C-alpha atoms as one frame of an Amber mdcrd trajectory, in Angstrom:
protein
  20.732   6.407   0.276  23.866   4.345   0.696  21.685   1.354   2.362  19.260
   1.737  -0.479  21.921   1.261  -3.114  23.363  -1.716  -1.472  20.306  -3.331
  -1.119  20.086  -2.897  -4.976  23.448  -3.796  -5.603  22.567  -6.938  -3.423
  19.724  -7.734  -5.434  21.479  -7.035  -8.793  24.225  -9.563  -7.953  21.570
 -12.202  -7.157  19.881 -11.689 -10.176  16.383 -10.688  -8.690  16.567  -6.936
 -10.021  14.353  -7.873 -13.045  11.554  -9.472 -10.776  11.694  -6.745  -7.969
  11.511  -3.782 -10.768   8.491  -5.474 -12.370   6.578  -5.818  -9.152   7.382
  -1.932  -8.364   6.277  -0.740 -11.413   3.000  -2.986 -11.298   2.496  -1.564
  -7.840   2.983   1.807  -9.501   0.513   1.537 -12.237  -1.959   0.067  -9.890
  -1.759   3.064  -7.785  -1.660   5.672 -10.602  -4.896   3.813 -12.081  -6.334
   3.961  -8.685  -5.521   7.339  -8.144  -7.058   8.363 -11.293 -10.296   6.196
 -10.949 -10.767   7.883  -7.622 -10.791  11.465  -9.071 -12.655  10.689 -12.123
 -15.249   8.291 -10.949 -16.094   9.672  -7.480 -17.819  12.563  -6.263 -15.486
  12.971  -3.321 -14.346  16.381  -2.081 -11.098  15.159  -0.992  -8.477  15.275
  -3.957  -5.442  15.071  -1.899  -5.946  11.283  -1.730  -6.298  10.710  -5.401
  -3.255  13.029  -6.019  -1.308  11.166  -3.752  -2.114   8.042  -4.943  -1.117
   9.253  -8.627   1.972  10.797  -7.247   3.169   7.376  -5.437   2.318   5.740
  -8.763   4.539   7.951 -10.908   7.308   7.576  -8.310   7.004   3.714  -7.829
   7.164   3.673 -12.131  10.416   5.946 -12.409  12.361   4.866  -8.974  13.339
   1.224  -9.970  15.191   2.660 -13.196  16.717   5.222 -11.281  18.202   3.189
  -8.590  19.512   0.415 -10.853  21.417   2.921 -12.604  22.772   4.348  -9.836
  23.467   1.213  -8.428  25.720   0.449 -11.680  27.490   3.625 -11.246  28.563
   3.047  -7.789
């Protein structure tokens, strides 16, 4: 966990945290919408793939904010 916070702190010092946060949130949104589309628009019996995509999407939407807040506290 310390290594991740060091990387986030390095990004914050270089001024790239806004770009990285935006890219991660866009990837999270694409994963969330992809999982939702797989769940609603296909007749697949496997529900763990759409559920996994939606879970990854939500995590990618939330994690950048949490990491930046933790980096500011450390």
